[in-house]
N, C-alpha and C positions, 0 to 999 in steps of 0.2 A: 396478650390472647396466646396462651400455651400452643405450640405445633411442634408436630416431629415430620422433618421433611422426608419425603419420598425420593426425591433426584438432587443433585448437586443444583444450588442457585448461587450463581455469583453476589458476592457481599453478603451472604447469609450465612451458608456454612455447606455442608456435605450431608449426604444421606445418613439417615439415621439421627442427627444432631435435633437437640431440642432447645426451639429457639423461642424467644418471645418478642412479638410484634403487635403491631398498632393492629386494633380489633377489625378495622376497616382494610386494611392489606390484606391481613390474613383471610376474611372473609369474601372480598371483591376480587382477590387475584391469585393468591397461593391456593385454596382451597377449588375452587372452580377449576384451575388448571392440571389440579393433580399433582402438585409438586407438594402439596403438605398434608396431614390429618390433624386431626385434633388430639391433645395429648391426653386427653381422659377417655375412656370409654373402651367398647370391646375392641375398636378397630384400631385402636392404638396398642393394645396387648396382642393383637395379632401379627400387627407390623412388627413390634419387639421381637416375634418370634422368627419374623421374615427377614430381618437385619441380615443375618450369615448369607442367605441368596443374594441380598441387595448389594453387599457387599463384593461378593463373585462378580455381580454384574459389573460394578463399577472397576474392578479390576481389569474384567474383560476391555470395557471401554477406554483406560488408560492405557493398556497395551495394544489398542487398536490406533490410539491417538501417536503413540510413541512412534508406530509403523509409517504413519502419515508425515509424522516430524522428520523421520529420515528421509523420506522420499524428497520432502519440501527442501532439504538441505544441500541437495543435490542438483538441485533446480537452477537454473541462471537466469535471472530476469533482464530484460534491457528494454527499455522504452527508448522512441525517438521522438522528438518533440523539436518544431522550429525556436532557434535561438538567435539571441543576437551576436555581435562581435566579442562581447565579453565574456559568454558563456552563460547569459540570462536567458532563460526561456520566456517564449511569449505565452502566457498563461502559466498552469503548474500541474505537476504530478500529483494526484490526489487517490484517496483511498478505491475510490471506483476506478480508476485506472488499474490499481494492483489487482481488485477483483477481477476487472476482465483479461488479465494477465494469466491469475489462477485458473479461471473458467477454460481459455485456451487450452491449459496444459491438464485439463480434467479433475481440478480441485476446486471444491464447491465449500466457500465460508460464507458465514453472516459479516455484514459489513462490519459490526462490533468487534470482530473477530481479529481485525488487524487494527494494530495499534501503531500508529504515524504520529510522531511527534507533531509534526504541522505539514502543510503543504510543501511538495519539492518544487523549489525557483531556479534552481541553478544544475548545470549540467555537472556529471560527475558520477560517483557511487554515494548511496545512501542506505543507512540503515533501517529497520523497523522489525517490530514483532509481530508475530502471527500466535495467535492464542488457539490453538487445536481443540485443547480440552481444558477444563480450569485447573487442572494440574500440569498442563504440557505446554509450554511455550517455545517458543523458534525464532531466533535472532535472524533474518535474512537482509539481504542487499540487493537495492535494485540499482542497476548501471543505466543513468538518463545520457543519451547521445544526443547531443546538438546538433541540428540539420539548418544549415543558413541555408537562404533560397538559393538552388543552384543556377539559376539562370540570372541573376545578378551577379553571381560570383565568375560564371561565364563571360558574361557580357565586361565586367570591369577586366579581365586579365584580357581577353580579345583587345579592348580600346588600347590597355597598355601595350601590349605586342604589337599593335600597328603603329602606335605614336613611336616606340623604339625603331621599329623597321622605318619609318618615313625619317627618322635622325639620321638612322646609318648610313640609308642611301643620298641624304642630302650631304651628310659630312660635316655638318656645322649645328651649331648650338639651335635648340627650338626659339622662338621669337615667343614675345611676351605675352601674345593673343594665345598661343598654343598652348603654353605651360599654365594660364589661366584656367583654359579649357578644359584641359587635363586633371587641373586639381578640383576644378567642379565638379567633375563626373567622378573623381573617387570619391568626394565628400557625399554626393548624392549616392552614391553605392553603398557606402559606410553609415549612412543615414537608414538608408532602406534597410 
């Protein structure tokens, strides 16, 4: 089935391209959505005359997308997630989290616009792509900050400080029982 695209369609073409698709795809999706017209007939001749107008619209859309891309480049993205001692996250950062960050900063994208290589599972800076328009892509990075459970960290520090203070006051080495208790508390804090 020969069709002429009336708007950009990813993986098919841009406005004004004449494409050949399977009849079901053309009849059931492209034509009802207004994305294409039949390549033969009166409407296609009218479309060919309107192509100049459509190209101007497309150029305007690309210019607008480039402006959005420049604003995105200035954006600093940071996510804070609970992490283990090695920098491994409990869970992951996905495209949904990035969509929420964009919405919080006043940008609205579709899920498919964010091209994330895979879920982010480690602390650090990670890069990904955002497709603002079919012709405009922006490479951004998100900084994932690890947050260990503050209560556990504070408790471990307090226990260690108390043990050191007792040792300093007593002026002698800790007993075997005290050392075992201290090691057990540290291992519990590290495991949590």
